[in-house]
C-alpha positions in Angstrom: -16.9 -5.1 8.6 -13.8 -6.9 9.8 -11.5 -4.4 8.0 -13.0 -1.6 10.1 -12.2 -3.5 13.3 -8.5 -3.4 12.2 -8.8 0.4 12.1 -10.0 0.4 15.7 -6.9 -1.6 16.7 -4.5 0.5 14.8 -1.8 2.0 17.0 -0.8 4.5 14.4 -3.2 7.3 13.4 -1.5 7.7 10.0 -1.5 3.9 9.5 -5.3 3.8 10.2 -5.8 6.6 7.6 -3.7 4.8 5.1 -5.7 1.5 5.6 -9.0 3.4 5.3 -7.9 5.1 2.1 -6.8 1.9 0.5 -10.0 0.0 1.5 -12.1 2.8 0.0 -10.4 2.0 -3.4 -11.6 -1.7 -3.4 -13.1 -2.4 -6.8 -10.9 0.0 -8.7 -9.1 -1.7 -11.7 -5.4 -2.5 -11.8 -3.6 -0.2 -14.2 0.1 -0.7 -14.8 1.8 2.6 -13.9 -1.5 4.1 -12.8 -2.5 6.1 -9.8 -0.6 8.0 -7.2 -1.0 10.8 -4.6 -4.1 12.1 -6.3 -5.9 8.8 -6.6 -6.6 6.6 -9.6 -5.1 7.6 -12.9 -4.3 6.3 -16.4 -1.3 4.1 -16.5 1.3 3.5 -19.1 1.9 0.7 -21.6 -0.7 -2.0 -21.0 -2.3 0.3 -18.4 -2.7 3.3 -20.8 -6.4 2.9 -21.4 -7.3 1.9 -17.8 -8.0 4.4 -15.0 -6.9 2.8 -11.8 -3.9 1.8 -9.7 -0.9 -0.3 -9.9 0.4 -1.7 -6.6 2.7 1.2 -5.7 0.3 3.8 -7.0 -2.3 2.5 -4.5 0.1 2.5 -1.5 1.4 5.9 -2.5 -2.2 7.2 -2.6 -3.1 5.6 0.8 -0.1 7.1 2.6 -0.5 10.5 0.9 -4.0 10.6 2.4 -2.3 10.3 5.8 0.1 13.1 4.9 3.1 10.9 4.4 5.0 10.8 1.1 6.6 7.4 0.5 7.7 7.6 -3.1 6.3 6.3 -6.4 7.8 2.9 -7.0 8.1 -0.2 -4.9 11.9 0.3 -4.7 11.4 3.9 -3.3 8.7 2.7 -0.9 11.0 -0.2 0.3 13.3 2.5 1.5 10.6 4.8 2.9 10.6 3.9 6.6 11.7 1.4 9.2 11.9 -2.4 8.6 9.5 -4.3 10.9 9.5 -7.9 11.9 6.6 -10.0 10.5 5.2 -10.6 13.9 5.0 -6.8 14.6 3.0 -5.9 11.6 0.4 -3.1 12.2 -2.5 -1.8 10.1 -1.0 0.5 7.4 2.4 -1.1 7.2 3.7 -1.7 3.7 4.1 -5.3 2.9 6.6 -6.3 0.1 6.9 -9.3 -2.1 9.7 -10.5 -4.3 8.6 -12.8 -7.1 11.9 -12.5 -9.1 14.9 -13.3 -6.9 17.2 -12.6 -9.8 16.3 -8.9 -9.6 17.2 -7.1 -6.3 14.3 -5.7 -4.4 10.6 -6.1 -4.3 8.2 -6.4 -7.3 4.9 -5.9 -5.3 3.7 -3.8 -2.4 0.5 -3.8 -0.4 -1.0 -2.1 2.7 -1.5 -4.4 5.7 -5.1 -4.3 7.0 -4.2 -6.4 10.0 -1.8 -9.2 10.9 -3.3 -11.6 8.3 -4.7 -9.5 5.4 -3.6 -6.8 3.0 -5.3 -4.5 0.5 -3.6 -4.3 -2.9 -3.8 -3.8 -6.6 -2.7 -7.3 -7.6 -2.2 -7.5 -11.4 -3.6 -6.5 -14.9 -7.2 -7.6 -15.2 -7.8 -7.6 -11.4 -9.4 -5.1 -9.1 -8.1 -3.6 -5.9 -9.0 -6.2 -3.2 -8.2 -7.7 0.2 -6.1 -10.9 0.2 -4.2 -13.0 2.7 -0.9 -11.3 3.7 1.1 -14.5 3.9 2.5 -15.6 0.5 5.5 -17.6 -0.7 7.1 -14.5 -2.2 7.0 -12.4 1.1 10.0 -10.2 1.4 9.5 -7.8 4.3 7.5 -5.0 6.0 8.2 -1.3 6.2 6.5 1.1 8.5 6.5 4.6 6.8 7.7 7.4 9.0 4.7 9.0 10.7 6.7 12.0 11.7 6.4 13.3 8.2 2.6 13.3 8.6 2.7 16.5 10.7 4.8 18.3 8.2 2.7 17.2 5.2 -0.6 18.1 6.9 -2.3 14.7 6.5 -5.9 13.9 7.7 -6.4 12.8 11.2 -8.9 10.3 12.5 
């Protein structure tokens, strides 16, 4: 599988773990407010009856599997590491999108699989899946701090 080839190329052990964890969730339903460090969960509001992930719940889970706590919301995750140039994206980096420029900050987050693809929980009614990384609403990339992985006791590949 091409996604697994991205794991081989990953320069960050924690990033590789995060990608693998997110890929393992492909097919799980989107649930607004759902999921987190412990995996899929029931959301709130329109996600209250659906066990799954929203975008930030999926990324939080993926990085928690690597032993790195990045926060619960897209806004917390936007501030969870170092900003990376688009051309320097690596597997595991958080990719952010801003579909509402009148509100400051991102509305969507995904995990980079490689330089061209991301795994994410896209929207209500959809399933976790891999999609192209490049989109009109692209905002930026953040690489979570891997140094926290040693402290948090994350898995190692």
